[in-house]
N, C-alpha and C positions, 0 to 999 in steps of 0.2 A: 031245391033252392034255385032261384033265378040267377042269371049272370050278374044282374045289377045288385042283388042282395049279397052275393058272394064278394063283389068288389067293395061294397060298403063295409062288410064285416072285416075284410082284410085291411082296409084303410083304418077302421076304428081300432083294430088290433095293433097296427103299426103306431098309431098315436098313443095308445095306452103303453106300449113298450118303449116309446122314445123317451130318453132321459130329459129331465128338466134342464134349464139353462145353467144352473149351478153345477149339476152333475156333469154336463157336457164340458163346462169350463174346467172342472176339476180333472176330468179325464184328458182333455186336449191341451190344457195350459195350466197345470197346477201351480207353477211359479207365480203367474199373474193373479190367480185367485187367492192363494195364501198370503202373498205379499200385500195385496190390497186389503185383506182382512186385518193383517198386523198393523199396517200403517193407518188404516181406517179407524181401528180401535184407539190407537195412540192419538190421532188427530181429534177424534170425538172426545176423548178424555181431556185433552188440552182445551178444547173449546168450551167444555162443560165444567171447567175447573171451579168456578164459583158455586156450582151445584154439588160438587164432590167433596168440597172442604169448606169449612167455615173460618179457617184461619187465614190471616194476612201473611203472605210468604215473606214479608220483610219485618213483621212484628217480632220484637225481641222479648223474651221472658227469662230473666236471669235466675228465676226460681225453678225453672224446668230445663236446665241445660243437660245435654248428653243423656237424655232418657231413652230407654229402649221402647220397642213397640208396645202400645197399650190401647185401651179403648178410646182414650182422649187423643192420642197421637199414633196414627196407624203405623207409621214407619219410625216413630221416635222423633227426637229433636237433635239439633246440632249444638255446637259449643256456645251459641248465643241464645239458645232456647227457641229457635225458630222451627216450625213444624216441617219435617222433611217431606211429607206427602204433598203439602201445599207448594213447597219450593220445587218439587219434582214436576208437578202439573204445570205450574206457571213458567218453569224453566223450559218445558216442552213448547209452550206457546212462543216464547222468545226465540229459541233455537230453530224450530221448524219454520217459523215465519221468516226469520232472517235468512235461513239457508235457501228457502224458496225464492224470496225476493232477489237474492244475490245471483240466482240463475237467470232471471228474466232479462236483465240488462245485457249480460254477455251473450245470451241466446239471440236477442234482437240484433245487437251490433255484429256479432260473428256471422249469423245467418245472412244478414244483408250484404256484408262485405264478401262473404264466400260466394253468394249468388252472383254478385257483380263481377268478381274475379273469374268465375267459371264462364260467364256469358261473354264478357269483353276480352279477357285475356290481355296480352300485350303488356305495355308499360305499367298499367294500373295493377295488374295481377302481380307483376314483378315487385313493385314497391310494397304492396300489402304483405306478400309472402316473405320478403326480406325483413320487414318489421316483425313479423311473426317469428322468424328464425332467431332474431335478436332476443325477443322476450323468452322463448323457450330455452335459450342457452343457459338461463339461470334456473336452479331448482325451484319448483312451484312453492313449497312451503317457505323457503328462504326469502323469495321475492315478496310473497304476501306479508310475511312478518316484518320485513324491512319497510314495506310501504305503510303498514299500519303504524309502525314505530315513528315514521316520518309524519304521517297525517294526524296521529294521536288516537287515543281510545275512542270508542263509540260506534254506533250502528252505521252512520254514514261513512266513516273511515273503512270499516270492514267491507261494505258494499263496493266502494270505489276500488279498494285494493284487489278484491276478488275479480271485479269486472275487468280491470286492466290486464290481468293474467289469463282469465278463463275464456275470453272471446276467441282465442287462438284455435282451440279445438273445434269449436263450432264452425269457424271460417274454413278450416281445412276439410271438415266432413262435408259441408254443403258445397264447397268449391268442387270437390271430386264428383259429387252427384250432378252438379250443374254442368260440368264439362261433358259428362256422358250424355246428358239430356240435350245439350246444345248441338250435338252432332247427329241427332236423330231426324227422321223425316217429319216428326211432329213439329219441331221448331221451324223447319223449312216451310211447312204449310202455314204457320203463323206469319212468317215474313211475307210469303206470297199473298196472304190475305190482307196485307197492308196495315196490320196492327202496329201501334206505336211501341217503342222500346220499353217505356215504363209499364205499359199494360202487359207486355209479354213477360217481363221480369216478375212483376208483383201479382199478376192474375193467373199466370200459367206456369212460369218456371218455379217460383218458390213453393207454391202449394204441392208440387210434385217432388220436391227434394227435401222437404223439412222432416220427413218421418224419421230418418236416422239421427237428426239433431234432437228430436224429441226423446228418442231412446237414450241417447247420451245424456240428456238433461237429468234423467233419473239417477244415473251414477254420479253426475255432477252435484246433485243435492247431497248425496252421501259424502262426497269430498268436502263440500261446504260445511256440513255439520262437523266433520273432523277439524277443519280449519278454525271454525268459530269456537269449538270446545278447546282446542289447543291454545288459541290466542287468549281466551279467558283464563285458562289454567295458568298461563305465564303472566297474567295481569295486563294483557294488551288488548283485550276484547271488550265484552260487555262490562260496563262500569257498575260495581257493587253500589247499593244493595240489591239491584235488579237481579232476580233469580235467573241462574244460567247453569247448565250442567257442568261446564268447565269451571266456573267459580265454586260450585259445590265440591268438586273433586279437589280443587286447590285448597279450600278451607278445611277439608277433611284429612288431607295428607299428614299434618303433624300428629294426628291421633291414631294413624294407622299402626305405627310401631307399638302403640300402647294397647293394641288389641281391639280398638273400636273400628271395625272394618266397614260398617254400614255407610259411614259418611262419604267414603270414596266409592264403594262397590255399587251402591244404589244408582247414582247417576251414570256410572260406567256401564252398568247393565242396560240402562235406558238407551244410551248411545249405541251399544252393540245391537240391541233388538231393533231399534229404529233403522239403523243402517242395513241390517239384514233384510228387513221388510222392503226397503226401497230398492235394494239390489235385486231382490226377487221380482219386483215389478219391472225393473229394467230388463231382466232376463226374459220375463214373460212377454213384454212388448217386442223384444227382438225376435223371439220365437214366432209370435203372431205375424210379424211383418215378413219373416222368411217364408212362412206357410202361405201368406197372401200372395207373395211374389211367385 
């Protein structure tokens, strides 16, 4: 066998033995793979809710109250005869959408302020960080619940309340990264090249410091789901009859002592599984960034 043939045979054998992308991901970063699968399935089910159930999640049927699982009602019905499977799917739509949207505004505000603080420093950095210290002096949940109580129930109130509190973490994370990057030769070269400050900050500084903020955003979505569910559970969040996991648990609590556990446990399990999947994605992203660095 010629040397060229031996090389080709060896190369083809290496290709045949090399694992596929999913196997490589499972081996190198199982948290990211399994977390993405869990969250992906939940998101897909939420998006395909009209295809997975024919029931209106708000439609009441007083002739079918508190029924157990059956062919007609996959998970049974609640005290108003509403289909639990439909409410679970449509509740996922509401909670996941709201939890994700409530991350975007704090991420943008906090990342921008953090980058500016890390780049300029001085009096601007001092003012922003002192404001951050004042906000974090109050417990997170207490402050959010207080703000929602003042602003009133509803989606907009939840987003505003979470944004007022959550931008602090992003600002501190990005500020620390920006301070390190600002002291490198890379930034000195940009200044010597005559680039303007806005271009340096938004074209070169921020793209290089946002990775840690993105990782934190995944855990922030988990926290937001907890906040949204907690607010709805205490009657301060999503306004009924809009389906929401917190509302479902609150409405099922009076029947828990009577042995009807599904009304509370089904949405609670949904919250736990979703949060677990998002946490795994966050851990996987953090591992990937550490390996990359």
